[in-house]
C-alpha positions in Angstrom: 9.8 -4.5 -12.4 7.0 -3.0 -11.0 5.7 -3.8 -7.9 2.4 -3.9 -6.7 0.2 -4.6 -3.0 -2.3 -6.0 -4.5 -6.1 -7.5 -2.2 -7.7 -9.0 -5.1 -10.9 -8.7 -2.9 -10.7 -5.0 -3.5 -12.8 -3.0 -6.5 -9.3 -0.2 -6.7 -6.8 -2.5 -6.3 -8.4 -5.1 -9.1 -9.0 -1.9 -11.6 -5.4 -0.9 -11.5 -3.9 -4.3 -12.3 -5.7 -3.9 -14.9 -4.4 -0.4 -15.8 -1.0 -1.7 -15.8 -1.9 -5.3 -17.6 -3.8 -3.1 -20.3 -0.6 -1.3 -20.7 1.9 -3.7 -21.0 3.4 -3.3 -18.2 5.4 -6.2 -16.2 3.6 -6.5 -12.7 4.5 -8.3 -9.7 2.0 -9.2 -7.6 2.5 -8.7 -4.3 -0.6 -10.4 -2.3 0.2 -8.5 1.2 -2.3 -10.0 3.3 -1.5 -14.0 2.9 2.2 -12.7 2.3 4.3 -11.7 6.0 4.8 -8.5 6.2 8.0 -7.0 8.1 8.5 -3.9 9.8 11.2 -3.2 7.3 8.7 -3.8 4.1 6.5 -1.0 5.2 9.6 1.4 6.5 11.2 0.9 3.0 7.6 1.9 1.4 7.2 4.3 3.7 10.1 6.1 2.7 9.2 5.0 -1.1 5.8 7.5 -0.6 6.9 10.0 1.6 4.6 9.6 4.0 3.9 8.6 7.8 2.5 5.9 8.5 -0.6 7.0 9.7 -0.9 8.2 5.9 -0.8 5.0 4.4 -3.7 3.3 7.3 -7.2 2.8 6.4 -8.2 5.0 9.3 -12.4 3.6 9.1 -11.0 0.3 9.5 -12.9 -1.2 12.5 -9.5 -3.0 13.5 -8.2 0.9 13.9 -11.0 1.7 15.7 -10.7 -0.8 18.6 -6.9 -0.4 18.6 -7.0 2.8 19.7 -4.8 3.8 16.9 -6.1 7.2 16.0 -4.4 7.8 20.5 -1.3 6.5 18.6 1.7 8.5 18.1 4.8 6.2 17.9 5.7 5.6 14.2 6.9 2.2 14.9 3.7 0.9 17.3 2.1 1.8 13.5 4.1 0.2 12.0 4.1 -2.6 14.0 0.0 -2.6 13.8 0.4 -2.9 10.0 2.3 -6.1 10.5 0.3 -7.3 13.1 -2.8 -6.3 10.9 -2.4 -5.9 7.1 -6.1 -5.3 7.3 -4.8 -1.5 8.0 -2.7 -0.8 5.2 -4.2 1.0 2.0 -4.1 -0.1 -0.9 -3.1 -0.8 -3.5 0.6 0.5 -3.6 2.3 0.8 -6.7 6.8 0.1 -6.3 9.0 1.2 -8.9 12.7 1.3 -8.1 12.9 4.3 -5.5 9.3 5.8 -5.9 5.3 4.0 -4.8 1.7 5.7 -4.4 -0.9 4.7 -3.2 -3.1 4.0 -6.2 -6.3 5.8 -5.5 -7.8 6.4 -7.4 -6.3 4.2 -9.5 -5.8 6.3 -12.6 -3.0 8.1 -11.2 -1.4 5.0 -11.6 -1.1 6.4 -15.3 0.8 9.1 -14.2 2.7 7.6 -12.2 3.8 5.5 -15.2 5.3 8.4 -17.4 7.4 9.9 -14.5 10.5 9.3 -14.4 
């Protein structure tokens, strides 16, 4: 099963979902802005992505600036900010077993599906 952390208002997220569906992939859609996230959820995705918390963040979001997150170095604080403000999470995220990618551009998902 492949899961996509999806924001229906995001064109890149919609394009990625369409690419997956066009490939006939059975996709579980997780609307992360509607469902509550836990710090463990984000921590798990960070491990699968092999990125830092900051690399998962949308640093141009107004909320990022308002919260002063540019100055924060602590991973736990950054993860807590994403739990409290899920708009900070980069999208879309495609997850398969122990691997994940940020599908920007959406075409990245094609190579992701092809790799073991």
